[in-house]
C-alpha positions in Angstrom: -11.0 -10.8 19.5 -8.7 -13.8 18.8 -5.4 -13.3 17.2 -5.5 -12.9 13.4 -2.0 -14.4 13.0 -1.3 -17.9 14.4 2.1 -18.9 15.7 3.4 -20.3 12.4 2.3 -17.3 10.3 3.8 -14.9 12.9 7.1 -16.8 12.7 7.0 -16.5 8.9 6.2 -12.8 9.0 9.0 -12.2 11.6 11.5 -13.8 9.3 10.2 -11.9 6.2 10.7 -8.6 8.1 14.2 -9.5 9.3 15.9 -7.6 6.5 14.4 -4.3 7.7 17.1 -1.5 7.9 15.5 1.5 9.6 12.4 2.4 11.5 9.1 2.9 9.8 5.7 4.2 10.9 2.3 3.1 9.9 -0.5 5.7 10.2 -3.9 4.1 10.2 -7.1 6.1 9.7 -10.3 4.7 11.2 -13.6 6.1 12.5 -15.8 5.4 15.5 -18.6 3.7 13.7 -19.7 2.5 10.2 -16.4 0.9 9.3 -16.7 -2.9 8.8 -13.0 -3.7 8.7 -11.3 -1.0 10.8 -11.0 -3.1 13.9 -9.5 -6.0 12.0 -7.1 -3.8 10.2 -5.9 -2.1 13.4 -5.5 -5.5 15.0 -3.4 -6.8 12.0 -1.1 -3.8 12.1 -0.7 -4.2 15.9 0.1 -7.9 15.7 2.7 -7.2 12.9 4.2 -4.3 14.9 4.8 -6.8 17.8 7.0 -8.9 15.5 9.7 -6.2 14.8 10.9 -3.4 17.0 11.5 -1.1 14.0 7.7 -0.8 13.4 5.5 1.9 15.0 1.7 2.3 14.5 -0.3 5.5 14.9 -4.1 5.5 14.8 -6.0 8.5 13.6 -9.7 9.3 13.2 -10.8 10.4 9.7 -13.4 12.7 11.2 -11.2 14.4 13.8 -7.6 14.4 12.5 -8.3 16.6 9.5 -4.7 17.9 9.1 -3.4 14.4 8.7 -6.3 13.4 6.4 -5.4 16.2 4.1 -1.6 15.6 4.4 -2.0 11.9 3.3 -4.9 12.4 0.9 -7.2 10.1 2.9 -10.7 9.6 1.4 -12.1 6.6 3.2 -11.5 4.0 6.0 -9.7 1.8 6.8 -6.7 3.3 5.1 -3.1 3.4 6.2 0.1 4.9 4.9 3.7 3.7 5.6 6.3 6.4 6.4 10.1 6.2 6.3 12.4 6.7 9.3 12.1 10.4 9.0 8.3 10.0 9.0 8.2 11.2 5.4 5.3 10.1 3.3 6.4 8.5 0.0 3.1 7.7 -1.5 2.7 4.2 -0.2 -0.9 3.6 0.8 -3.3 0.7 1.6 -7.0 1.0 1.4 -8.5 -2.0 3.2 -7.0 -4.8 5.2 -3.9 -6.4 3.5 -4.8 -9.9 4.5 -4.9 -13.1 2.4 -2.4 -13.0 -0.5 -2.0 -9.2 0.0 0.0 -9.8 3.2 2.9 -10.2 0.7 2.7 -6.7 -0.7 2.3 -5.4 2.9 5.5 -7.1 4.0 7.3 -5.9 0.9 6.2 -2.3 1.5 7.5 -2.4 5.1 10.8 -3.9 4.2 11.6 -1.6 1.3 10.3 1.5 3.1 12.8 0.7 5.8 15.6 1.4 3.4 16.4 -1.9 1.7 17.5 -1.4 -1.9 14.7 -2.0 -4.4 17.2 -3.5 -6.8 15.7 -1.9 -9.9 17.6 -1.7 -13.2 19.4 1.7 -13.6 17.6 2.3 -16.9 14.2 2.0 -15.1 15.4 4.4 -12.4 16.5 6.9 -15.0 13.1 6.7 -16.8 11.3 7.1 -13.5 13.3 10.2 -12.6 12.0 12.0 -15.6 8.4 11.8 -14.5 7.5 15.3 -13.1 3.7 15.4 -13.2 1.5 14.2 -10.3 0.6 10.5 -10.8 -2.0 8.6 -8.8 -2.0 4.8 -9.2 -4.9 2.8 -7.8 -4.4 -1.0 -7.8 -7.7 -2.8 -7.2 -7.2 -6.2 -5.6 -9.1 -9.0 -3.8 -7.6 -10.9 -0.9 -7.9 -14.2 -2.8 -6.0 -13.0 -5.9 -2.5 -14.5 -6.1 -1.4 -12.1 -8.9 -2.4 -8.9 -7.1 0.5 -8.5 -4.6 3.0 -8.2 -7.4 1.1 -5.4 -9.1 0.8 -3.6 -5.7 4.5 -4.0 -4.9 5.4 -2.6 -8.4 3.2 0.4 -7.9 4.6 1.0 -4.4 8.1 0.8 -5.8 7.4 3.5 -8.3 6.0 5.7 -5.5 9.0 5.2 -3.2 11.4 6.3 -6.0 9.5 9.4 -7.2 7.9 12.0 -5.0 5.3 12.8 -7.7 3.8 9.3 -7.5 1.2 8.1 -5.1 0.2 4.4 -5.2 -2.7 2.7 -3.4 -3.7 -0.9 -2.9 -7.5 -0.8 -2.9 -9.4 -3.9 -1.6 -12.2 -4.1 -4.1 -14.9 -5.7 -2.0 -14.4 -3.3 0.9 -14.6 -0.3 -1.4 -17.4 -1.5 -3.7 -18.5 2.0 -4.8 -15.0 2.9 -6.0 -14.8 -0.5 -7.7 -18.1 0.2 -9.6 -16.9 3.7 -10.5 -13.8 2.2 -12.2 -15.6 -0.8 -13.7 -13.5 -3.3 -11.8 -14.6 -6.8 -13.1 -11.2 -8.5 -12.8 -8.1 -8.0 -10.6 -5.5 -6.7 -10.4 -6.9 -3.7 -12.1 -4.6 -0.7 -12.3 -6.0 2.8 -12.8 -3.6 5.7 -13.5 -4.8 9.3 -12.9 -8.4 8.0 -13.4 -7.6 7.9 -17.1 -5.3 5.0 -18.2 -5.8 1.4 -17.1 -4.0 -1.9 -17.1 -5.5 -5.3 -16.1 -3.3 -8.0 -14.7 0.2 -8.1 -13.1 2.5 -6.2 -15.5 6.3 -5.7 -15.3 7.5 -2.4 -14.1 8.4 -1.1 -17.6 4.7 -1.6 -18.7 3.7 0.6 -15.8 6.3 3.2 -16.8 5.1 3.2 -20.4 1.7 4.2 -19.2 3.1 6.8 -16.8 5.1 8.4 -19.6 1.9 9.1 -21.6 0.8 11.6 -19.0 
């Protein structure tokens, strides 16, 4: 298979990853057959890994690595999580290949998981620290959506700062059954605990307002 990233894009990604502080690990879940984009997702992660020596990639099988599937709450493939330098899971997950515009949320997640300061207002951090119930945020996207990466990055920021929050980018076309289940007709569509929803790219305080209802 030809490279997914050409020389110019690789150079841009390498530059975007240059602020990385500490090592991170991406754990990708695939399966041997019946997964249309598993191969492409693995190739993308491998090509990005080659651009920064702080990145590691591990590949797991959803049917065989049951302990890890349970640990990271994996329900389908391709899905990968990004772990910090202690290999701690902080709720940052991607379901589907983060290509197209979504490369931006992918790069953002790697850089901030490496330890770069998220730069959030202290009032936001204080509000976030008061959330003690389990929160699951699903952000449905399409790869051609220019507004989706911002919503994904916001959700991932919340997860990184509160261990009770898990946030997933979900590529709507790859996971069509899930999209139908949640009535996804426009993106980004944000589903919180399968109960509350937002449509569009909202500021972080709008996310928090919804989280505080739970």
